[in-house]
N, C-alpha and C positions, 0 to 999 in steps of 0.2 A: 244875727241869725244863729241858731244852734243846729249842729248836725244831728239829724234824726236817723239817717241811714248811712251806710258806707259810701253811697254815691252822692251825698250832699256835699256842697262846697260852701264855706263860710263867706266867700266873695268870689267874683267871676274868675279871677286869676288863680285862685287857690286850687290845690290838689285835693281830690276826695280821698277817703281812706282806701278805696279800691285802687286809686292811682298810686298811693303810697305802697300798697301791697305789691302791685305789679312792678314798681321801680325797685323795691327791696328784694324781691324774689331771686333774681340772679345772684346777688351778693349773698343772700342766705344760703342758697344751694352751694355756692363756692365754699363758704365757711364750714358747712356741715359735711362736705365731702373732702375737705382738706386734711392733711396729715398733721397739722399743728396741734400740739397737746393743749396749749393754753392760748386763748384769744381774749383780748380786751376790746370791747365795743363801746364807743361813746356816741351818744345821740340825744336828741330831745325826747321828752316823755311821750309825745304822740306817736312817733315812729317806733319807740321802744315797745309800746303796747301792741303795735302790729307785729313786731319781731317776736314778742312773747307768744302771741297767738300762733304764729308760724311754728315756733319751737315746739309747742304742744301738739302740733299736727292737726290743728283745727282749721276749718275753712274760713275764708275771709268774711263770709256771711255771719259767722259767730259774733263778730264785732257789733252787729246790729243789736244783739241782746246782752252782751257782756264783754268785758275786757279786763286785762291785767295791766293796769297803768304803771308806767315807769316814772318814778320821781326824778326830777333834775337833781343830780348829785347822788342818787341812790345807787347802791351796789347790789347786783344780783349774782348769784352763783348757780350756774346751770351746767349740767353735763349729760352726756349720752354714754351708756354703758356698752360693753362689747356686744350685747345682744340687740343694740339699737333702741333700747328703752331710754326715754328722756326724763330727766329729773330737774326740778327746780328746788334747790336747797335753801335759797335765800332770795327774796325779791324786794328790790328797792329799799334795801337796808340803809338807814341813815344813822345807825348807832355810833359810827366813828366820829360824828360831830360832837357828841356829848363828851 
């Protein structure tokens, strides 16, 4: 079965994308309000796509229509400037493998 909406589950014990969002949100809020200058986050691609959506300030429902998928092993460079504007300079870059 393929997920069609953020509330679908691939099997009965699985988490939906909305479940992932709700589980990730407290961590995301802590990361974004922390004083750390550089943070490295390692995760699987599905959860990274949820993180990417949060980072851009989009709603969870956005994932029903589009997503920025995170590749396993991919490196992304994201930052927030002093005015609170968020930037993604690199997304799921795999060039280091070559």
